C-alpha angles and dihedrals in degrees: 000000000000124000118231091245090060095056120101117263136197135179121260113250092223108038101017095228116137118249130189133236116271128202092238088059094051095110097041104032092127090056097047110106106159132062095215146007089258092057091047090053093046095045095118097035097083093055092047092049092051091050091050091051092050093054 
């Protein structure tokens, strides 16, 4: 059995936090970009907030 520390990790595209491989993502690991449903929903929010601050 693998330990959680041995599993592959990648950074979330929205928040930048690292997240680990999950069994349900085994077939689509290369396509997974977000650590959670919340980050997936908020994916464009960060860019919009930065544009608003720049204006």
